[in-house]
DONU-493100 format. One record per residue (C-alpha): residue number from 1; residue in one letter; x, y, z. Coordinates in Angstrom, 2 decimals. Example, Ala and Ser with C-alpha at 12.3 -4.5 7.8 and 13.67 -1.06 7.14 Angstrom:
<rs>
   resi   resn         x         y         z
      1      a     12.30     -4.50      7.80
      2      s     13.67     -1.06      7.14
</rs>
This chain:
<rs>
   resi   resn         x         y         z
      1      m    -13.17     27.40     -1.55
      2      p    -13.96     24.84     -4.17
      3      t    -12.98     25.50     -7.67
      4      c    -15.53     25.30    -10.64
      5      i    -15.57     21.26    -10.68
      6      a    -15.91     20.84     -6.93
      7      a    -18.53     23.41     -6.90
      8      l    -20.53     21.18     -9.11
      9      l    -20.81     19.05     -5.95
     10      v    -22.69     21.75     -3.98
     11      v    -25.07     22.66     -6.67
     12      t    -26.03     19.06     -7.14
     13      t    -26.32     18.33     -3.51
     14      g    -29.17     20.66     -2.95
     15      a    -29.61     23.23     -0.25
     16      f    -28.76     21.29      2.66
     17      a    -24.91     20.42      1.80
     18      h    -24.24     24.21      1.03
     19      d    -23.02     24.37      4.80
     20      l    -20.53     21.73      3.94
     21      t    -18.73     23.22      1.19
     22      g    -15.56     23.86      3.16
     23      s    -15.39     20.11      3.75
     24      l    -16.54     18.96      0.44
     25      p    -13.65     16.85     -1.56
     26      d    -12.04     19.30     -3.85
     27      v    -12.14     17.40     -7.40
     28      s    -10.10     20.02     -9.11
     29      t     -7.15     19.82     -6.68
     30      a     -7.12     15.83     -7.38
     31      l     -7.41     16.41    -11.19
     32      a     -4.58     19.02    -10.99
     33      q     -2.51     16.16     -9.35
     34      l     -3.24     13.86    -12.35
     35      s     -2.30     16.23    -14.86
     36      l      1.06     16.67    -13.14
     37      g      1.43     12.80    -12.87
     38      s      2.39     10.10    -15.40
     39      e     -0.91      9.28    -16.45
     40      l     -1.67      9.02    -20.12
     41      v     -3.94     11.43    -21.67
     42      t     -6.11      9.42    -23.77
     43      g     -9.74     10.32    -23.31
     44      p    -11.80     12.71    -25.49
     45      t    -13.06     16.10    -25.40
     46      v    -16.31     17.68    -25.62
     47      a    -17.44     20.01    -28.28
     48      p    -15.94     23.29    -27.64
     49      h    -19.43     25.07    -27.15
     50      w    -22.98     23.79    -26.97
     51      s    -26.11     24.29    -24.80
     52      a    -28.87     22.03    -23.80
     53      e    -32.06     21.32    -21.83
     54      l    -31.50     19.39    -18.82
     55      l    -33.24     17.17    -16.15
     56      y    -31.41     16.81    -12.86
     57      d    -31.96     13.82    -10.57
     58      g    -29.84     13.13     -7.42
     59      t    -29.65     11.45     -4.06
     60      m    -27.04     12.66     -1.34
     61      v    -27.04     11.91      2.36
     62      g    -30.73     10.57      2.17
     63      t    -31.96     13.59      0.12
     64      n    -33.66     13.05     -3.02
     65      f    -33.92     15.60     -6.10
     66      s    -35.97     14.31     -9.12
     67      r    -36.80     15.22    -12.43
     68      s    -35.67     18.70    -11.99
     69      p    -35.86     20.73    -15.33
     70      g    -33.31     23.37    -16.46
     71      h    -30.72     24.61    -18.94
     72      f    -26.94     24.08    -19.46
     73      y    -24.55     26.47    -21.14
     74      y    -21.04     25.58    -22.09
     75      d    -18.13     27.61    -23.61
     76      r    -14.71     26.08    -23.49
     77      p    -12.79     28.53    -25.54
     78      g    -14.23     31.34    -23.25
     79      e    -13.75     29.22    -19.91
     80      r    -17.22     29.44    -18.67
     81      y    -20.41     27.31    -17.91
     82      r    -23.55     27.64    -16.44
     83      i    -26.14     25.33    -14.84
     84      r    -29.76     26.50    -14.08
     85      y    -32.62     24.36    -12.79
     86      l    -35.69     24.30    -10.74
     87      a    -34.74     21.92     -7.80
     88      k    -37.57     19.62     -6.85
     89      t    -37.16     17.84     -3.52
     90      d    -39.60     16.59     -0.54
     91      m    -36.93     17.52      2.08
     92      y    -39.43     19.98      4.15
     93      r    -42.61     19.80      2.29
     94      p    -44.00     17.71     -0.82
     95      n    -43.21     18.72     -4.33
     96      s    -41.39     21.90     -3.24
     97      t    -39.08     23.65     -5.87
     98      q    -36.45     26.31     -5.69
     99      q    -34.51     28.02     -8.47
    100      w    -30.70     27.13     -8.52
    101      d    -28.10     28.97    -10.74
    102      q    -24.55     28.10    -10.77
    103      l    -22.15     30.22    -12.99
    104      c    -18.48     29.54    -13.20
    105      n    -16.04     31.55    -15.33
    106      n    -12.32     32.53    -15.44
    107      h    -12.86     35.91    -14.22
    108      s    -14.82     35.59    -10.66
    109      g    -14.66     31.90    -10.19
    110      t    -18.11     30.36     -9.11
    111      s    -21.28     32.17     -7.83
    112      l    -24.42     30.16     -6.70
    113      t    -27.81     31.86     -6.71
    114      i    -30.74     30.55     -4.83
    115      g    -33.98     31.95     -5.96
    116      s    -34.56     34.51     -8.69
    117      g    -34.60     38.23     -9.26
    118      s    -34.73     40.61     -6.20
    119      n    -35.91     37.67     -3.98
    120      g    -32.79     35.68     -4.88
    121      a    -29.45     35.50     -2.82
    122      c    -26.02     35.28     -4.24
    123      v    -23.26     33.05     -2.70
    124      h    -19.89     33.94     -4.16
    125      m    -17.77     30.82     -3.82
    126      g    -14.55     32.00     -5.44
    127      g    -12.00     29.52     -6.52
    128      s    -10.31     29.54     -9.89
    129      y    -11.69     27.89    -13.30
    130      s    -11.44     24.36    -14.06
    131      d    -13.23     22.81    -16.95
    132      l    -16.23     20.82    -15.93
    133      f    -14.92     17.97    -18.37
    134      l    -11.26     18.23    -17.61
    135      w    -11.52     14.67    -16.14
    136      l    -12.38     13.19    -19.56
    137      a     -8.69     13.59    -20.72
    138      y     -7.79     10.95    -18.17
    139      s    -10.83      8.68    -18.42
    140      e    -11.38      5.42    -20.27
    141      k    -13.91      4.03    -22.39
    142      i    -16.17      1.62    -20.78
    143      g    -18.92      0.85    -23.49
    144      q    -21.53      2.22    -25.66
    145      k    -25.46      2.58    -25.03
    146      v    -28.39      4.49    -26.75
    147      l    -30.04      7.55    -24.89
    148      g    -32.92      9.00    -26.47
    149      g    -32.51      7.33    -29.67
    150      r    -28.90      8.33    -29.93
    151      q    -25.90      6.10    -29.78
    152      c    -23.13      7.31    -27.41
    153      d    -19.79      6.25    -25.96
    154      e    -19.44      5.92    -22.14
    155      w    -16.23      7.33    -20.66
    156      s    -15.46      7.10    -16.79
    157      k    -12.85      8.21    -14.34
    158      e    -12.59      7.35    -10.42
    159      v    -10.97     10.15     -8.55
    160      s     -9.55      9.46     -4.95
    161      m    -10.34     12.04     -2.53
    162      g     -8.13     10.54      0.11
    163      p    -10.10     10.31      3.50
    164      a    -13.03     12.11      1.94
    165      g    -13.85      9.04     -0.22
    166      v    -13.97      8.27     -3.84
    167      i    -15.85     10.13     -6.59
    168      k    -16.69      8.25     -9.84
    169      l    -17.32     10.43    -12.92
    170      s    -18.92      9.15    -16.07
    171      t    -20.46     10.68    -19.15
    172      c    -21.90      9.53    -22.70
    173      l    -20.60     11.29    -25.69
    174      d    -22.40     11.25    -29.09
    175      m    -20.42     11.27    -32.42
    176      q    -20.28     15.28    -32.20
    177      g    -18.61     15.12    -28.79
    178      l    -21.86     16.17    -27.20
    179      p    -22.66     14.77    -23.48
    180      l    -26.04     12.99    -23.45
    181      e    -25.70     12.60    -19.47
    182      l    -23.20     13.48    -16.88
    183      n    -23.02     11.24    -13.66
    184      t    -21.27     11.51    -10.45
    185      f    -21.11      8.68     -7.73
    186      f    -19.85      9.56     -4.26
    187      s    -18.74      7.46     -1.49
    188      g    -17.67      8.34      2.01
    189      k    -19.54     10.80      4.39
    190      f    -21.03     12.69      1.31
    191      s    -22.44      9.42     -0.15
    192      g    -24.85      9.51     -3.18
    193      n    -25.15      9.96     -6.89
    194      t    -26.27     12.63     -9.28
    195      t    -27.18     12.55    -13.01
    196      y    -27.75     15.43    -15.56
    197      s    -29.60     14.24    -18.58
    198      f    -29.05     16.57    -21.60
    199      f    -31.24     16.82    -24.64
    200      h    -32.22     19.30    -27.50
    201      h    -28.51     20.24    -27.91
    202      n    -27.63     23.32    -29.76
    203      v    -23.89     23.56    -30.97
    204      n    -23.84     27.19    -31.53
    205      d    -21.83     29.56    -29.18
    206      p    -24.28     30.25    -26.29
    207      g    -23.24     33.98    -26.38
    208      d    -22.37     36.40    -23.69
    209      a    -25.98     37.00    -22.63
    210      r    -26.07     33.63    -21.41
    211      f    -23.35     34.21    -18.81
    212      t    -24.60     37.54    -17.47
    213      p    -24.36     37.43    -13.65
    214      s    -27.84     37.08    -11.88
    215      f    -29.52     40.09    -10.26
    216      a    -28.61     38.97     -6.90
    217      c    -24.89     38.59     -7.78
    218      e    -24.95     42.16     -9.61
    219      h    -26.32     43.73     -6.43
    220      y    -24.23     41.74     -3.83
    221      p    -24.21     41.96     -0.99
    222      p    -27.85     42.65     -0.04
    223      p    -28.42     45.53      2.51
    224      p    -28.81     44.63      6.10
    225      c    -32.18     44.10      7.56
    226      q    -33.93     47.02      9.08
    227      s    -32.76     46.65     12.80
    228      q    -35.19     46.11     15.54
    229      g    -32.70     46.90     18.06
    230      i    -30.65     44.54     20.28
    231      a    -31.87     41.02     21.05
    232      t    -30.74     37.97     22.91
    233      l    -30.67     34.70     20.72
    234      d    -30.72     31.24     21.88
    235      v    -28.73     29.26     19.41
    236      f    -27.10     25.85     19.39
    237      r    -23.98     24.41     17.73
    238      i    -22.99     20.71     17.21
    239      w    -19.42     20.22     17.70
    240      g    -16.74     18.28     19.45
    241      p    -13.13     18.76     20.59
    242      p    -10.26     20.04     19.88
    243      e    -12.40     22.75     18.72
    244      p    -12.62     25.31     21.33
    245      l    -15.85     26.07     22.90
    246      e    -16.61     29.34     21.08
    247      l    -18.64     31.05     18.61
    248      d    -16.20     33.00     16.79
    249      s    -16.36     32.59     13.08
    250      r    -18.88     29.64     13.45
    251      n    -22.42     28.79     12.07
    252      t    -25.09     28.02     14.54
    253      g    -29.11     27.59     14.53
    254      d    -31.97     28.25     16.58
    255      v    -34.08     25.26     17.77
    256      l    -35.98     24.66     14.54
    257      g    -32.91     25.51     12.52
    258      d    -30.65     23.02     14.05
    259      v    -33.33     20.50     14.14
    260      s    -33.86     21.01     10.35
    261      f    -30.19     20.64     10.11
    262      v    -30.14     17.25     11.85
    263      c    -33.21     15.83     10.36
    264      t    -32.24     16.51      6.77
    265      q    -29.05     14.87      6.88
    266      g    -30.24     11.58      5.73
    267      d    -27.81      9.31      7.91
    268      s    -26.99     11.49     11.05
    269      s    -24.88      8.95     12.72
    270      f    -21.92     10.98     11.99
    271      y    -23.17     13.68     14.55
    272      k    -24.02     11.05     17.04
    273      s    -20.65     11.11     18.92
    274      k    -20.59     14.95     18.94
    275      m    -21.69     17.41     21.66
    276      i    -24.40     20.00     21.54
    277      t    -24.12     23.35     23.15
    278      h    -26.85     25.98     23.85
    279      w    -25.58     29.38     23.63
    280      s    -27.07     32.69     24.71
    281      v    -25.75     35.83     22.56
    282      r    -26.66     39.24     22.26
    283      v    -26.96     40.63     18.62
    284      d    -27.77     43.57     16.55
    285      t    -30.89     42.51     14.54
    286      a    -29.75     44.45     11.50
    287      f    -28.77     40.84     10.19
    288      g    -26.69     40.47      7.04
    289      q    -26.39     37.59      4.49
    290      y    -25.38     34.38      6.04
    291      a    -21.70     33.56      5.84
    292      l    -20.20     30.40      5.30
    293      c    -18.01     29.47      8.25
    294      n    -15.32     26.66      7.86
    295      y    -12.28     25.33      9.37
    296      n     -9.59     26.00      6.86
    297      g     -6.94     23.67      8.40
    298      t     -5.59     26.11     11.02
    299      a     -8.72     28.08     12.26
    300      n    -12.28     28.69     11.40
    301      h    -13.10     31.42      8.64
    302      c    -16.08     32.89      7.43
    303      d    -16.45     33.68      3.75
    304      g    -18.96     36.20      2.48
    305      q    -20.13     39.24      4.43
    306      v    -18.41     39.32      7.74
    307      k    -19.42     42.69      9.27
    308      r    -22.81     41.55     10.53
    309      v    -24.44     38.55     12.07
    310      g    -25.81     36.41      9.28
    311      r    -29.10     35.05      9.17
    312      r    -30.93     32.66      6.55
    313      s    -33.76     29.99      6.63
    314      s    -32.41     26.56      7.61
    315      q    -30.67     25.11      4.62
    316      m    -31.81     27.92      2.50
    317      s    -35.26     26.16      2.10
    318      g    -37.86     28.42      3.88
    319      g    -40.51     30.51      2.30
    320      g    -38.81     33.95      2.95
    321      p    -37.07     36.08      0.23
    322      v    -33.05     36.56     -0.03
    323      m    -32.83     32.94      1.77
    324      g    -34.62     34.31      4.79
    325      q    -32.10     37.04      5.77
    326      c    -35.01     39.33      7.09
    327      s    -37.62     36.65      7.74
    328      s    -38.68     35.12     11.00
    329      n    -38.28     31.56      9.24
    330      g    -41.08     29.94     11.28
    331      d    -41.48     27.32      8.89
    332      v    -37.95     25.54      8.82
    333      g    -36.17     27.62     11.49
    334      s    -32.94     30.15     11.23
    335      q    -29.40     29.61     10.98
    336      y    -26.94     32.29     12.10
    337      s    -23.12     33.06     11.37
    338      f    -21.06     34.92     13.92
    339      p    -18.04     36.24     11.89
    340      r    -15.19     37.08     14.47
    341      q    -14.79     40.47     12.39
    342      a    -18.28     41.45     13.82
    343      k    -17.73     40.48     17.42
    344      c    -17.58     43.16     20.16
    345      f    -14.39     43.86     22.00
    346      d    -13.51     45.93     25.02
    347      g    -14.59     49.43     24.50
    348      q    -16.81     48.79     21.61
    349      q    -20.75     49.39     21.67
    350      l    -22.95     46.65     20.32
    351      g    -25.08     48.09     17.50
    352      r    -22.72     51.01     16.77
    353      d    -19.17     49.46     16.63
    354      c    -20.02     45.71     16.47
    355      a    -22.64     43.23     15.81
    356      w    -22.43     40.50     18.53
    357      s    -21.37     40.07     22.09
    358      s    -21.92     38.41     25.49
    359      a    -21.77     35.02     24.05
    360      e    -22.43     32.61     26.94
    361      p    -22.61     28.64     26.76
    362      l    -25.46     27.71     28.98
    363      r    -25.60     23.71     28.58
    364      t    -23.53     21.18     26.71
    365      v    -24.96     17.60     26.26
    366      h    -23.92     14.72     24.38
    367      a    -25.58     14.59     20.75
    368      r    -26.20     10.70     21.17
    369      c    -28.55     11.53     24.10
    370      v    -30.88     13.88     22.18
    371      m    -30.56     11.94     18.97
    372      e    -30.90      8.40     20.24
    373      e    -31.66      8.15     23.74
    374      r    -34.63     10.80     23.66
    375      g    -35.64      9.60     20.11
    376      l    -34.97     12.66     17.98
    377      l    -33.77     10.64     14.75
    378      d    -37.02      8.69     14.93
    379      a    -39.10     11.79     15.20
    380      c    -37.12     13.14     12.38
    381      a    -37.90     10.20     10.30
    382      r    -41.70     10.65     11.06
    383      e    -41.75     14.49     10.12
    384      f    -39.27     14.37      7.19
    385      g    -41.03     16.23      4.37
    386      h    -43.63     18.07      6.73
    387      a    -42.02     21.07      8.02
    388      p    -42.10     22.49     10.54
    389      f    -40.56     19.84     12.47
    390      l    -42.48     20.62     15.69
    391      e    -42.29     16.98     17.45
    392      s    -38.52     16.92     17.07
    393      a    -38.17     20.45     18.11
    394      r    -40.01     19.54     21.17
    395      i    -37.69     16.71     21.96
    396      w    -34.62     19.13     21.49
    397      e    -35.97     21.60     23.70
    398      a    -36.85     19.03     26.50
    399      a    -33.34     17.61     26.21
    400      f    -31.76     21.16     27.28
    401      a    -34.56     22.06     29.82
    402      s    -33.13     19.64     32.35
    403      d    -31.22     16.67     33.07
    404      d    -33.92     14.58     34.36
    405      p    -34.57     11.81     31.90
    406      k    -38.06     11.42     33.07
    407      l    -38.78     14.90     31.67
    408      g    -36.79     14.23     28.47
    409      g    -33.65     16.01     29.74
    410      c    -30.05     15.03     28.99
    411      p    -27.18     14.98     31.58
    412      d    -24.49     17.47     30.95
    413      a    -21.60     16.17     28.80
    414      d    -18.19     15.48     29.89
    415      r    -15.88     16.71     27.18
    416      e    -13.27     14.17     27.80
    417      g    -13.15     11.19     25.41
    418      t    -15.21     13.01     22.67
    419      e    -13.74     12.12     19.19
    420      d    -11.48     14.50     17.25
    421      v    -13.50     16.50     14.66
    422      a    -10.86     19.10     13.51
    423      g    -11.54     20.30     10.20
    424      v    -15.36     19.20      9.83
    425      l    -18.02     21.81      9.96
    426      v    -21.02     21.29     11.95
    427      v    -24.04     23.56     12.38
</rs>
C-alpha cells in the first residue's frame, strides 16, 4: 500500500481513483531512492509545525475538482499531518460535495475517511510515515512570485516513476518556511494536476486534538448489513490475460456500477483493448465494507475486511451512508469485492461458513465492442454529470444480451491476442 506521500495522490484524485491505489506510483519509494543516492541535499525545509485554511483544485483522468475548501495541519517533529476538505465535483451531479479526511502519522500510517460522523467510512491504507515535504530536500529553486500579497520562493522537483510516468512537485515558501501552495503534475496513465492553496497560516503547534482519528476510523470496521438471505448477483469485470478468469480477490460492479466506473475515467482508451466478463455469483447479503483488491506483483490481494463480500456505491459517490455499504445505490450503481478468504469451499455452507460461491462466467466480450462499436463512450460523454447513466447502462446491457449487432449485441471474445495487463487493477 502507498505510504503517506503516495497516499496524497489518492486524496487529490478524488473518489474515482481510490480503486487504483494499488497501481498508483509510490512517490515515497522513489524519494527513498534519492536519499540513498548521490544527489546533494540543497533544498529548504518547511516550518516545523503549522496549520492553514486551504482550497483544493485538481484535474485527474478527466475529472475536475474545483475550489474545495478545507484545512491542513502539519507537525513535523510529531511526524503527522492531516488534510480535510469538502470535495466539489460535477462527476455524477452538478455541484456535488463530499467530505474527505486524510490522516497520516508514524503510528498507523494513512487512513482516509469518506463522509463524516456515523455516516462516514474509514479506509485504512497502512504504510509507513514519510514527510509530505521530504522531496524539498532534493528540490531546486526555480523563481519567485507573489501569492495573496506575500512573496515566496518557488521550489520544484521531478520524480520518475518508471513505466508509471513522471510526477513533478512544486511549492512556494515564504520567509517563515510556510508553503503558500503545493502543486503536483502527473504524466502517464494517471495524468493530471492538483493544487493546494494555503492561507491564514498559524505557526503554533496544532495540538493532539487535530490528529484524533475520525469516528469511522475509531469504529472500524463497520458492522455488516442486516442479511436479506442468499441472493444471486450479476456482476461485471474488465480484465485481460494473463489474469485468470476468476473472481477470487477481485473487485467488480453491477451494470450501473461498472458503467459509472468507465464513464468517469475521463479517457477510457486504456480499457478499450481489454475484455469484459459477465458473472453470476451467489452471495450472503450481509455485506461488509468494500475491500480494495489489487495485484501485488505475484497475486491479487484484498486489503480491508476480507470475511464478507464488500459493497459500496460506485466510486464512493452515491447518496447512501458508509459509502453505500447497505444501500441499494440506484443513483450510481454498486461495486463489490470478493475476498478469497470469504469464498466457499467444499463442505462449507454459504451464509454460515462463507460469504460467496458458485461464481460462473456467463459471457465475455471485447471492451472495444461495447465502448466504441456500440457507442458507450459517446453516451458517457452525454450523461457525464447527470447520474444515473441510464442510456449508457442500456448500451451495456444490450451488448451482453445477445451477439446480434442489430440488437446492440457484441460477439463472444477470443482471449487470444489480448494485451498483457498483469499488475493493473480494473473494475
